[in-house]
Every structure is written in C-alpha cells, then in structure tokens.
C-alpha positions as CSV (number, residue, x, y, z in Angstrom):
1,X,-41.4,72.9,10.6
2,X,-40.9,71.8,14.0
3,X,-42.0,68.3,13.2
4,X,-39.1,68.7,10.1
5,X,-36.5,69.3,12.5
6,X,-37.4,67.0,14.6
7,X,-37.1,64.4,12.2
8,X,-33.5,65.6,11.1
9,X,-32.5,65.7,14.4
10,X,-33.5,61.8,14.7
11,X,-31.7,61.1,11.3
12,X,-28.8,63.3,12.8
13,X,-28.5,60.7,15.8
14,X,-29.1,58.0,14.1
15,X,-26.4,58.4,11.7
16,X,-24.1,59.5,14.5
17,X,-24.9,56.0,16.4
18,X,-24.3,54.3,13.4
19,X,-21.2,55.3,12.5
20,X,-20.3,54.9,16.2
21,X,-21.1,51.4,15.9
22,X,-19.1,51.1,13.0
23,X,-16.2,52.9,14.4
24,X,-16.3,50.6,17.2
25,X,-17.0,47.3,15.4
26,X,-13.4,48.6,13.5
27,X,-11.8,49.1,16.4
28,X,-12.8,46.0,18.2
29,X,-11.6,44.2,14.6
30,X,-8.3,45.6,15.0
31,X,-7.7,44.7,18.6
32,X,-8.8,41.2,18.1
33,X,-6.3,41.2,14.8
34,X,-2.9,41.8,17.0
35,X,-4.3,39.8,19.3
36,X,-1.7,36.9,19.5
37,X,-2.7,32.7,19.1
38,X,-2.5,31.5,22.5
39,X,-2.9,27.7,21.6
40,X,-4.7,25.6,19.1
41,X,-8.0,23.6,20.0
42,X,-9.1,20.6,17.8
43,X,-12.2,19.5,18.0
44,X,-12.5,16.1,15.8
45,X,-15.6,13.8,15.2
46,X,-15.7,10.4,15.7
47,X,-15.9,7.4,13.4
48,X,-17.8,4.3,15.2
49,X,-16.9,5.9,18.5
50,X,-13.2,6.3,17.1
51,X,-10.6,8.9,15.4
52,X,-8.6,7.9,12.4
53,X,-6.8,11.1,13.5
54,X,-5.0,12.3,16.8
55,X,-5.2,16.3,18.3
56,X,-1.5,15.7,17.4
57,X,-1.5,14.9,13.7
58,X,-3.8,17.5,13.3
59,X,-1.7,20.4,14.8
60,X,1.4,19.0,12.4
61,X,-0.8,19.2,9.1
62,X,-1.4,22.7,10.3
63,X,2.1,23.7,11.1
64,X,4.3,21.8,8.3
65,X,5.4,19.7,11.5
66,X,6.3,23.0,13.1
67,X,8.3,24.3,10.3
68,X,5.2,27.3,10.3
69,X,3.9,27.5,13.5
70,X,0.8,29.8,14.4
71,X,0.8,29.8,18.1
72,X,2.1,33.3,19.3
73,X,1.6,34.7,15.9
74,X,-0.7,37.8,15.8
75,X,-4.3,37.0,14.4
76,X,-4.2,39.6,11.2
77,X,-1.2,37.4,10.2
78,X,-2.6,34.0,9.9
79,X,-4.7,33.3,7.2
80,X,-7.6,30.9,7.8
81,X,-8.1,30.0,4.3
82,X,-4.8,29.0,3.5
83,X,-4.5,26.8,7.0
84,X,-8.2,24.9,5.5
85,X,-6.4,24.1,2.4
86,X,-3.3,22.9,3.6
87,X,-5.6,20.6,6.1
88,X,-7.9,18.8,3.3
89,X,-5.0,18.4,1.3
90,X,-4.6,15.0,3.6
91,X,-6.9,12.1,3.2
92,X,-8.1,11.6,6.4
93,X,-9.8,15.0,6.5
94,X,-12.8,15.2,4.9
95,X,-14.1,19.0,5.7
96,X,-12.6,21.2,7.8
97,X,-12.9,25.1,9.6
98,X,-10.3,27.3,10.8
99,X,-11.7,29.7,13.5
100,X,-10.4,32.1,16.5
101,X,-12.5,32.8,20.0
102,X,-12.6,35.3,22.0
103,X,-10.1,33.3,24.1
104,X,-7.4,34.0,21.8
105,X,-7.4,30.3,20.7
106,X,-7.1,29.3,17.1
107,X,-10.2,26.7,16.8
108,X,-9.6,23.6,14.5
109,X,-12.9,21.7,13.7
110,X,-12.2,18.3,11.6
111,X,-14.6,16.1,9.9
112,X,-13.2,12.7,8.9
113,X,-14.2,10.5,5.9
114,X,-16.5,7.5,6.7
115,X,-15.1,3.9,5.5
116,X,-17.4,1.5,3.6
117,X,-14.6,-0.6,2.4
118,X,-10.8,-1.2,2.3
119,X,-9.4,-1.4,-0.7
120,X,-6.5,-4.4,-1.1
121,X,-4.3,-6.3,-3.4
122,X,-3.4,-9.7,-2.6
123,X,0.4,-11.6,-2.7
124,X,0.9,-15.4,-3.3
125,X,0.0,-16.0,-0.1
126,X,-3.3,-14.8,-0.1
127,X,-2.7,-12.1,2.5
128,X,-3.2,-8.4,1.5
129,X,0.0,-6.6,1.0
130,X,-1.1,-3.0,0.8
131,X,-4.6,-1.0,1.3
132,X,-6.6,2.1,1.6
133,X,-10.5,2.8,2.1
134,X,-13.2,3.6,0.6
135,X,-15.3,6.3,1.4
136,X,-18.7,6.8,1.2
137,X,-18.5,9.6,-1.7
138,X,-15.9,6.6,-3.2
139,X,-12.9,8.4,-2.4
140,X,-9.8,6.5,-1.4
141,X,-8.0,7.4,1.5
142,X,-4.8,6.1,3.7
143,X,-5.3,3.5,6.2
144,X,-4.6,5.3,10.0
145,X,-2.1,4.4,12.2
146,X,-4.7,5.1,15.1
147,X,-7.8,2.9,14.3
148,X,-8.9,0.2,12.2
149,X,-12.3,-0.1,10.8
150,X,-14.3,-3.1,10.4
151,X,-15.8,-3.1,6.6
152,X,-15.5,-5.4,4.0
153,X,-12.1,-6.3,1.8
154,X,-12.1,-4.9,-1.8
155,X,-9.9,-6.3,-4.7
156,X,-10.4,-7.2,-7.9
157,X,-9.7,-6.5,-11.5
158,X,-11.9,-3.5,-11.6
159,X,-9.3,-1.2,-9.6
160,X,-6.4,-1.5,-12.0
161,X,-7.9,1.3,-14.4
162,X,-10.0,3.2,-11.9
163,X,-8.5,5.1,-9.3
164,X,-11.3,6.4,-7.4
165,X,-14.9,5.3,-7.5
166,X,-16.5,8.9,-7.8
167,X,-17.3,8.2,-11.5
168,X,-20.5,7.7,-12.9
169,X,-19.9,4.1,-13.8
170,X,-19.2,2.9,-10.3
171,X,-22.0,4.3,-8.7
172,X,-23.4,0.7,-8.5
173,X,-20.5,-0.5,-6.5
174,X,-20.6,2.3,-4.1
175,X,-24.3,2.0,-3.4
176,X,-23.3,-2.0,-2.7
177,X,-20.8,-0.9,-0.2
178,X,-23.0,1.8,1.6
179,X,-26.0,-0.9,0.9
180,X,-24.1,-3.1,3.3
181,X,-22.8,-0.8,5.8
182,X,-25.9,0.4,6.3
183,X,-27.9,-3.2,6.9
184,X,-26.4,-5.0,10.2
185,X,-26.9,-8.5,9.1
186,X,-24.6,-7.7,5.7
187,X,-22.4,-5.9,7.3
188,X,-21.6,-8.8,9.9
189,X,-21.8,-11.3,7.2
190,X,-20.3,-10.1,3.8
191,X,-16.2,-9.9,4.5
192,X,-15.1,-9.9,1.3
193,X,-16.0,-8.0,-2.4
194,X,-14.4,-8.8,-5.4
195,X,-14.9,-6.6,-8.3
196,X,-13.6,-8.3,-11.7
197,X,-12.4,-5.9,-14.5
198,X,-15.9,-5.5,-16.4
199,X,-17.8,-4.5,-13.5
200,X,-19.4,-8.1,-12.1
201,X,-19.2,-8.7,-8.2
202,X,-18.7,-11.6,-5.8
203,X,-19.1,-11.9,-2.7
204,X,-17.7,-14.4,0.5
205,X,-19.4,-14.4,3.8
206,X,-18.1,-14.8,7.1
207,X,-20.1,-18.0,7.7
208,X,-21.2,-20.5,5.0
209,X,-18.4,-22.0,2.6
210,X,-20.6,-20.6,-1.0
211,X,-19.5,-17.0,-2.7
212,X,-22.2,-15.0,-3.6
213,X,-22.5,-14.1,-7.2
214,X,-24.3,-10.7,-7.7
215,X,-23.3,-9.5,-10.9
216,X,-23.2,-5.9,-12.1
217,X,-24.2,-3.8,-9.1
218,X,-27.4,-3.0,-10.3
219,X,-31.0,-3.7,-9.2
220,X,-29.8,-4.3,-5.7
221,X,-32.7,-4.3,-3.8
222,X,-34.2,-7.0,-5.2
223,X,-31.1,-9.1,-5.3
224,X,-30.3,-8.7,-1.5
225,X,-33.9,-9.2,-1.0
226,X,-33.6,-12.8,-3.0
227,X,-30.1,-13.1,-1.2
228,X,-31.9,-12.9,2.1
229,X,-34.6,-15.1,1.3
230,X,-32.6,-17.9,0.4
231,X,-30.6,-17.8,3.7
232,X,-33.8,-17.8,5.7
233,X,-35.5,-20.1,3.5
234,X,-32.8,-22.2,2.0
235,X,-29.8,-22.2,4.4
236,X,-31.4,-22.2,7.4
237,X,-32.8,-26.1,6.2
238,X,-30.2,-27.9,4.1
239,X,-27.2,-25.9,6.1
240,X,-24.8,-23.3,6.1
241,X,-21.9,-25.4,4.2
242,X,-24.5,-27.2,1.6
243,X,-23.7,-25.0,-1.5
244,X,-20.5,-23.6,-2.8
245,X,-21.9,-21.3,-5.2
246,X,-25.3,-19.0,-4.8
247,X,-25.9,-16.9,-7.9
248,X,-28.7,-14.3,-7.5
249,X,-27.9,-11.8,-10.9
250,X,-30.9,-13.3,-12.7
251,X,-34.1,-11.9,-12.2
252,X,-36.8,-13.8,-10.9
253,X,-34.1,-17.1,-9.7
254,X,-31.8,-18.1,-7.3
255,X,-28.9,-20.5,-8.4
256,X,-27.3,-22.8,-6.3
257,X,-24.4,-25.1,-6.6
C-alpha cells in the first residue's frame, strides 16, 4: 500500500513537471513570436570562391524590392514558408532556408546553382548575343551581373526544341558537361560545344585548330580515354595544328584529317 502511494506521488510529480515544461515552452514560443525582426542576416554559399548573388539581391527578392518589408514585423506575422517560396522563384537560388535566431534576426541561407556550361546563340558576326547558364542538374538559370564563371560555351540546333536538359533524353549532354567540369585538363581545353538537332556533339579546343567530333554523348569515358591518348601520343609528336578534324565516335578507332 505504501509503495502504491509513493508510485502515485511520483506519477503526479512527473505529470506536473511535464505540464510545467509544456507551459514554459508555449510561453517562450508566444514571447518569441511577439518579438520583432531586428534585421535580415543573409548567408550565401560560394561558387568557385565567388557569388552570383549579393546580400542586397537576396533582401530585394525576400521583400519584393521593399514592397513587403520584414524588419519591424513580429515573427508571428512572418510566414517563413512563403518567404522561401518567394526566393525559390528566382533562377539564381537553388535551395534556401529561412529561420530566426534568438537575437531577433531573420536568417536566410542560400545555396546557389553550380554552372557546367553557358548556353548561347550567335549572330552573323559569330559573337554570342544572349545566354544563360546550365546547372549540374540540367536546368537553365540567368547570367549574373556580379560574377562570370569560365565554362564552355554551348550552342546548336538541339536547344531550339529543348528548353531544359532535365529530361531523360538529355542526360548524356549533362553527363558530358559534368565530366568536362570535373577534369582539370578538359576544363581548360574544351571551350565550345555544339549539339546538333539530332544530338550529335562537336567540341572545339582552346589549343589546336581541330574540331572534335564526339557523336552521340554515350560511352563518354571510352571516348575521352581515346581522345586523351591521341593528345599524348599523336599531337605531342605531330604538332597541335596538324589536323583539322578528330573523330572519336566510332568504337576502337580514331579518325583524323
């Protein structure tokens, strides 16, 4: 009987402590919700040590260029999810998270897209007249006024019918761009890439007067292995300007002219 009394008393104490804790959390949340936003703290990641966006850009996106200010608003009136959706509508924002800290600041964390190529169109003078970047996921996103990334120029009839490279039929092109981006030699050597309407790839290097005919973007590791062998064993002996055309699209052979 005594032990039952002690057990009930412990349960009552536990329930009382639990209710007090819940009440304290609710009170703290209510007080935090009534706090006003003191300032916006923007945390930006970097692309190759640089940023496409500035903190001013992010604040402008967040507040609709000042028409929906957040500084001075109480946190219970600030919809974090809506702010995140507003930021994600801008092409230079890949991912974002909006939260608050204990100091009364609105904290905005931004992940920017990583470019692997720059899609361009050319005028009669062969200068590009428009452009946008291609991300690692195959999405197109706008050029930044704050920073330009050195990536291959991408063009060709393929892009008149493809407004994105996220579809399965374009996977090989994204794999090709990613492979070039991750290899220091090819990143320095390949400057322009053309994709025909049927998806055949032709590349132009920074050094040498030849064009590289890759064909369909399949079996890429094998094709680049043959191409690197050609560079080391042939061009190093014959000279970089010996050939005008190098074709590696056929299995077990390299065609040079």
